[in-house]
C-alpha positions in Angstrom: -68.3 60.6 149.9 -65.5 63.0 149.9 -66.6 64.3 153.3 -66.6 60.7 154.6 -63.2 60.1 153.2 -61.9 63.3 154.8 -63.5 62.4 158.1 -61.9 59.0 158.2 -58.5 60.3 157.1 -58.5 63.1 159.7 -59.7 60.6 162.4 -56.9 58.2 161.5 -53.8 60.4 161.2 -53.7 61.8 164.8 -54.0 58.5 166.7 -51.6 56.9 164.2 -48.9 59.5 164.9 -49.5 59.2 168.6 -49.5 55.4 168.7 -46.5 55.3 166.4 -44.3 57.3 168.8 -45.7 55.3 171.8 -44.8 52.1 170.1 -41.4 53.5 169.2 -40.8 54.5 172.8 -41.7 51.1 174.1 -39.3 49.4 171.6 -36.5 51.9 172.5 -37.0 51.0 176.2 -36.6 47.4 175.3 -33.3 48.3 173.6 -32.1 50.2 176.7 -32.8 47.2 178.9 -30.8 45.1 176.6 -27.7 47.3 176.2 -27.8 49.1 179.6 -24.8 47.2 180.9 -22.7 48.2 177.9 -23.5 51.9 178.3 -23.5 52.6 182.1 -20.2 53.3 183.8 -18.3 54.3 180.6 -18.4 58.1 181.3 -20.0 58.8 178.0 -21.1 62.2 177.0 -24.8 62.7 176.6 -24.4 63.3 172.9 -23.1 59.8 172.3 -26.0 58.2 174.2 -28.6 60.4 172.3 -26.9 59.5 169.0 -27.0 55.8 169.8 -30.7 56.0 170.7 -31.5 58.0 167.6 -29.9 55.5 165.2 -31.6 52.6 167.0 -35.0 54.3 167.0 -34.6 54.9 163.2 -34.0 51.2 162.7 -37.1 50.4 164.7 -39.5 52.4 162.4 -40.7 49.4 160.3 -41.5 47.5 163.5 -43.5 50.4 165.0 -45.5 51.2 161.9 -47.6 48.0 161.8 -48.6 48.2 165.5 -49.5 51.9 165.0 -51.7 51.0 162.0 -53.4 48.3 164.0 -54.1 50.4 167.1 -55.3 53.5 165.2 -57.5 51.5 162.8 -59.2 49.7 165.7 -59.7 53.1 167.4 -61.2 54.8 164.4 -63.6 52.1 163.4 -64.4 51.4 167.0 -65.4 55.0 167.6 -67.6 55.0 164.5 -69.3 51.8 165.6 -69.7 52.9 169.2 -71.4 56.2 168.2 -73.6 54.2 165.7 -72.1 56.3 162.9 -70.9 53.2 161.1 -74.4 51.7 161.3 -75.8 54.9 159.7 -73.2 54.8 156.9 -74.0 51.2 156.2 -77.8 51.9 156.2 -77.1 54.5 153.5 -75.9 51.6 151.3 -72.2 52.2 151.7 -70.3 48.9 152.3 -67.6 48.5 154.8 -64.8 48.1 152.2 -65.8 51.5 150.7 -65.6 53.0 154.2 -62.1 51.6 154.6 -60.9 52.9 151.2 -59.3 56.1 152.5 -57.7 54.2 155.3 -56.4 51.7 152.7 -54.8 54.5 150.7 -53.1 55.9 153.8 -51.9 52.6 154.9 -50.6 51.8 151.4 -48.5 55.0 151.6 -47.3 53.9 155.1 -46.3 50.5 153.7 -44.3 52.1 150.9 -42.7 54.4 153.5 -41.9 51.3 155.6 -40.2 49.6 152.6 -38.2 52.8 151.7 -37.0 53.1 155.3 -36.0 49.4 155.4 -34.2 49.6 152.1 -32.4 53.0 152.4 -32.6 54.4 155.9 -32.2 51.3 158.1 -28.9 50.0 156.5 -27.3 53.3 157.3 -28.8 53.4 160.8 -27.7 49.9 161.5 -24.2 50.7 160.3 -23.9 53.7 162.6 -25.5 51.9 165.5 -23.3 48.8 165.3 -20.1 50.8 164.9 -21.0 53.2 167.8 -22.0 50.2 170.1 -18.8 48.4 169.2 -16.8 51.5 170.2 -18.7 51.9 173.5 -18.2 48.2 174.3 -14.4 48.6 173.8 -14.4 51.8 175.9 -12.8 51.6 179.3 -14.9 52.4 182.3 -14.5 55.9 183.8 -11.5 56.4 186.0 -12.5 55.7 189.6 -9.8 55.6 192.3 -11.6 54.7 195.4 -10.3 54.3 199.0 -8.9 51.0 200.1 -9.0 49.4 196.6 -6.5 48.7 193.9 -6.9 50.5 190.5 -5.2 49.2 187.4 -6.9 51.4 184.8 -3.6 52.8 183.7 -2.2 49.6 182.2 1.1 48.8 183.9 0.5 50.9 187.0 -1.6 49.8 190.0 -2.7 52.5 192.5 -4.0 52.1 196.0 -4.9 55.0 198.3 -5.8 54.6 202.0 -7.9 57.8 202.4 -9.3 60.6 200.2 -10.2 63.9 201.8 -13.4 65.8 201.1 -11.8 68.1 198.6 -11.4 65.0 196.3 -7.8 66.1 195.7 -5.8 65.4 198.8 -4.7 61.8 199.3 -3.2 59.8 202.2 -1.4 56.5 202.5 -0.6 56.1 198.8 0.9 52.9 197.3 1.9 52.6 193.6 3.1 49.5 191.8 4.9 49.8 188.5 4.4 46.8 186.2 5.5 48.4 183.0 8.6 46.1 182.7 6.3 43.0 183.0 8.5 41.5 185.8 6.0 41.6 188.6 6.1 43.9 191.6 9.7 45.0 191.1 9.0 48.7 191.7 6.8 50.3 194.3 6.3 53.8 195.7 5.0 54.6 199.2 4.0 58.0 200.3 2.1 59.3 203.4 0.5 62.2 201.6 -0.1 63.5 198.1 -2.6 65.1 195.7 -4.3 64.2 192.5 -5.7 66.5 189.8 -6.3 66.7 186.1 -4.8 69.3 183.8 -7.1 72.1 182.5 -7.6 70.3 179.2 -8.5 67.1 181.1 -6.0 65.2 178.9 -3.6 64.1 181.7 -3.9 63.1 185.4 -1.2 64.4 187.6 -0.3 62.6 190.9 2.1 64.5 193.1 3.4 62.7 196.2 5.3 64.1 199.2 7.8 62.6 201.6 7.8 59.1 200.3 10.1 56.2 199.4 10.7 54.2 196.3 11.8 50.5 196.3 13.0 49.1 193.0 14.4 45.7 192.1 17.1 46.0 189.4 17.8 43.4 186.7 20.6 41.0 187.5 23.9 42.1 185.8 25.7 38.8 186.5 24.0 36.2 184.4 26.0 33.4 186.1 24.3 34.3 189.5 20.6 34.8 188.6 19.7 34.2 192.3 21.2 37.6 193.3 19.1 40.7 192.8 20.2 44.3 193.4 17.7 46.6 195.1 17.4 50.4 194.7 16.0 52.4 197.6 15.4 56.2 197.4 13.6 58.8 199.5 12.0 61.8 198.0 10.4 65.0 199.2 8.3 65.4 196.1 7.6 63.0 193.3 5.3 63.6 190.3 3.7 61.1 188.0 1.7 62.1 184.9 -0.8 59.7 183.4 -2.2 60.0 179.9 -6.1 60.0 179.9 -6.3 59.4 176.1 -7.1 55.7 176.7 -10.4 56.7 178.3 -11.5 58.7 175.3 -14.0 57.1 172.9 -12.2 55.8 169.8 -14.3 55.5 166.6 -13.8 52.4 164.5 -13.7 52.4 160.8 -17.2 51.9 159.6 -16.0 49.9 156.6 -15.4 47.0 158.9 -19.2 46.6 159.3 -20.5 47.4 155.9 -20.4 43.8 154.6 -23.0 42.6 157.2 -26.4 41.8 155.7 -28.3 44.2 158.0 -26.3 47.1 156.5 -27.1 46.4 152.9 -29.9 47.7 150.6 -31.9 45.4 148.3 -29.5 45.8 145.3 -26.5 45.2 147.6 -28.0 42.1 149.1 -28.7 40.7 145.6 -25.1 41.4 144.6 -23.8 39.8 147.8 -25.9 36.7 147.2 -24.5 36.4 143.6 -20.9 36.8 145.0 -21.6 34.0 147.6 -23.0 31.8 144.9 -19.9 32.3 142.7 -17.7 31.5 145.7 -19.7 28.4 146.4 -19.3 27.2 142.8 -15.6 28.0 142.9 -15.2 25.9 146.1 -16.9 22.9 144.4 -14.8 23.3 141.3 -11.7 23.4 143.5 -12.8 20.2 145.2 -13.2 18.5 141.8 -9.9 19.7 140.5 -7.8 18.9 143.6 -9.4 15.5 144.4 -10.3 14.0 141.1 -6.7 13.3 140.1 -6.5 10.8 143.0 -9.4 8.7 141.8 -8.8 6.5 138.7 -8.8 2.8 137.8 -6.0 0.6 138.9 -5.4 -0.3 135.3 -4.3 3.2 134.7 -1.6 2.9 137.3 -0.4 -0.5 136.0 -0.3 0.8 132.4 1.6 3.8 133.5 4.2 1.8 135.4 4.7 -0.6 132.5 5.1 2.2 130.0 8.6 0.9 129.0 7.3 -2.6 128.3 4.1 -1.5 126.7 4.6 1.3 124.2 0.9 1.2 123.2 -0.1 3.1 126.4 -1.2 6.7 125.8 1.5 9.1 127.0 -1.2 11.6 128.2 -1.9 9.1 131.1 1.4 10.2 132.7 0.2 13.8 133.0 -3.0 12.7 134.8 -1.2 10.7 137.5 0.1 12.7 140.5 3.9 12.5 140.7 3.8 11.4 144.4 1.7 8.4 143.4 4.1 7.3 140.6 7.1 7.7 143.0 5.3 5.6 145.6 4.5 2.7 143.3 8.0 2.7 141.7 9.6 2.1 145.1 9.9 -1.4 146.4 9.4 -0.7 150.1 5.8 -1.8 150.8 5.7 -0.3 154.2 6.8 3.1 152.9 4.3 2.8 150.1 1.5 2.1 152.5 2.6 5.0 154.7 2.6 7.4 151.8 -0.8 6.1 150.7 -2.2 6.8 154.1 -0.7 10.3 154.0 -2.2 11.0 150.5 -5.6 9.6 151.7 -5.6 11.8 154.8 -4.7 14.9 152.7 -7.6 14.2 150.4 -9.9 13.6 153.3 -9.0 16.8 155.1 -9.3 18.9 152.0 -12.7 17.3 151.3 -13.9 17.9 154.8 -12.8 21.5 154.8 -14.9 22.2 151.7 -17.7 20.1 153.0 -17.8 22.4 156.1 -17.5 25.5 154.0 -20.4 24.8 151.7 -23.1 24.8 154.5 -21.6 28.0 155.9 -22.0 29.7 152.5 -25.6 28.3 152.3 -26.3 29.8 155.7 -24.9 33.1 154.6 -27.1 33.1 151.5 -30.1 32.3 153.7 -29.3 35.3 156.1 -29.1 37.6 153.1 -32.4 36.4 151.7 -34.0 36.8 155.2 -33.0 40.5 155.1 -34.5 40.9 151.6 -37.9 39.4 152.6 -37.9 41.2 155.9 -38.0 44.5 154.0 -41.2 43.4 152.2 -42.9 41.4 154.9 -42.9 44.3 157.4 -44.4 46.6 154.7 -47.2 44.1 153.8 -47.9 43.6 157.5 -49.2 47.2 157.7 -51.9 46.4 155.1 -52.8 43.1 156.8 -53.1 44.8 160.2 -55.5 47.3 158.7 -57.8 44.5 157.6 -57.5 43.1 161.1 -57.8 46.3 163.1 -60.7 48.0 161.2 -63.0 44.9 161.2 -62.2 44.3 164.9 -63.1 47.9 165.7 -66.4 47.6 163.8 -67.3 44.3 165.5 -66.2 45.1 169.1 -67.7 48.6 168.8 -65.3 50.1 171.4 -63.1 53.1 170.8 -60.7 55.0 173.0 -57.5 53.3 174.4 -59.0 50.4 176.3 -60.1 47.6 174.0 -58.2 48.8 170.9 -54.8 48.6 172.7 -55.7 45.2 174.3 -56.7 43.7 170.9 -53.7 45.3 169.1 -51.2 44.0 171.7 -52.6 40.4 171.3 -52.3 40.4 167.5 -49.0 42.2 167.5 -47.3 40.0 170.0 -48.6 37.0 168.1 -47.1 38.5 164.9 -43.7 39.1 166.6 -43.6 35.6 168.0 -44.3 34.2 164.5 -41.6 36.5 163.1 -39.0 35.3 165.6 -39.9 31.6 165.0 -39.9 32.0 161.2 -36.5 33.8 161.2 -35.0 31.2 163.5 -36.0 28.2 161.5 -35.0 30.0 158.3 -31.5 30.7 159.7 -31.3 27.0 160.8 -32.1 26.0 157.2 -35.2 24.1 158.4 -37.3 26.1 155.9 -36.4 28.5 153.1 -36.0 32.2 153.8 -39.2 32.9 151.8 -41.3 30.5 154.0 -39.7 31.7 157.2 -40.1 35.4 156.7 -43.6 35.3 155.1 -45.0 32.8 157.6 -46.5 35.5 159.9 -48.2 37.2 157.0 -49.5 33.9 155.6 -51.0 33.0 158.9 -52.5 36.4 159.6 -53.9 37.0 156.1 -56.7 34.4 156.4 -57.5 35.8 159.8 -57.9 39.3 158.3 -60.1 37.9 155.5 -62.3 36.2 158.1 -62.6 39.3 160.3 -63.4 41.5 157.3 -66.1 39.1 156.2 -67.6 39.0 159.6 -67.6 42.8 159.9 -69.2 43.2 156.5 -72.0 40.9 157.6 -72.4 42.6 161.0 -71.4 39.5 162.9 -71.8 39.6 166.6 -69.4 36.8 167.4 -66.9 39.3 168.9 -69.3 41.9 170.2 -69.2 42.4 174.0 -72.9 43.1 174.1 -73.5 39.5 172.8 -71.5 38.1 175.7 -73.2 40.3 178.2 -76.6 39.3 177.0 -75.6 35.6 177.1 -74.3 35.9 180.6 -77.5 37.8 181.7 -79.7 35.1 180.2 -77.6 32.4 181.8 -77.9 34.1 185.1 -81.6 34.3 184.8 -82.0 30.7 183.9 -79.8 29.7 186.9 -81.9 31.9 189.2 -85.1 30.5 187.9 -83.9 26.9 188.3 -82.8 27.7 191.9 -86.1 29.2 192.8 -88.0 26.2 191.3 -85.9 23.8 193.3 -86.5 25.7 196.6 -90.2 25.7 196.0 
């Protein structure tokens, strides 16, 4: 039995590692297609792109593990069944579940690894990925001064060049507008020729112009005649402008700005965040009760308070319960003014109530999002074990190894699982169902399927065997041919 366990373990590990990296590569490619527009054209160094891909691939580990378990288990059991080794093992009195035991130990370890990465590794990876992506999205595109087009990458300066020679340094027909004073095109420089280059440390861009002219509109000095503007015209032999390139460098944002997001929290941090939100929700309800309850009391209370001088038997504590604005309103004789103040008080109470009414669902949704992250960590880990009891029986039933049928079967089940996960997460975020029901819905649906497939494989069912369908098609063809020949006769 130890040799059998060693055989299954050594047969499972290599395809698992290979399929894991293949699945991770496919998921990373999907990430690149999604964020390619945010990365391309920013002039980023390769180290930033590699770092971004690394953090994203680390966050995709729990998603790649189940599909790797599914494909490798189908391959291992399919190879055993295809070579009739599984049939020989069963004929020796060893049941299928005993054959799967070493695989179950390995997959249980993989499930624990998935949970550990979800709880400790992924929050850090998500934090680094989100902060890096935020910095890249804010990053300006690389400086590109093209012929015949206006470039405004330098804030208040707009540059247009008519021609750029092959040395990529010499320029012709240069036009520069200076908008630094925020008064429009009040300053412009025209030059027939010039050159453009960066300093050795690449921190500054130098533009040197030759034989040009500058036109500048000055601010009016006579405030009584704002329709008169003075112009300043100068000619120059050489003019130099230095632009700071620091605004094109990648600026790193403080990571603490993103730490409060639920995807950057561990299990303990998520529970603490949920407790904090619950406390905030309770405080908001208490604030509503405290602020609004004083405006709702019986009319007798108001009458008794107003007649305090005539009726000394009224409790003096009633005065402290009535808002001063309400007492002042009733003591005045102007009915119109009293009604207007009543409407104002009613609107204030209504607006305050509506603000809290809108705040409570937002807090409930935040709690649901935190609970979704908690159950996501466990559901992806349990999915590894469920996929083992789907993949191994399917391999034993189909009796096909290699990369053909195993990958096809695995893709079908994994896509089905991902679709269920997306639907469950969406309806949980929309508060249609609880976070527990939404995130565990895929596992609850696939678990009976795994039990059914395991049962069929233990009883050597041929319902999913390709040979069964081939034999059925051959017998159907024979019956059709026989009926055709009888009809012709």
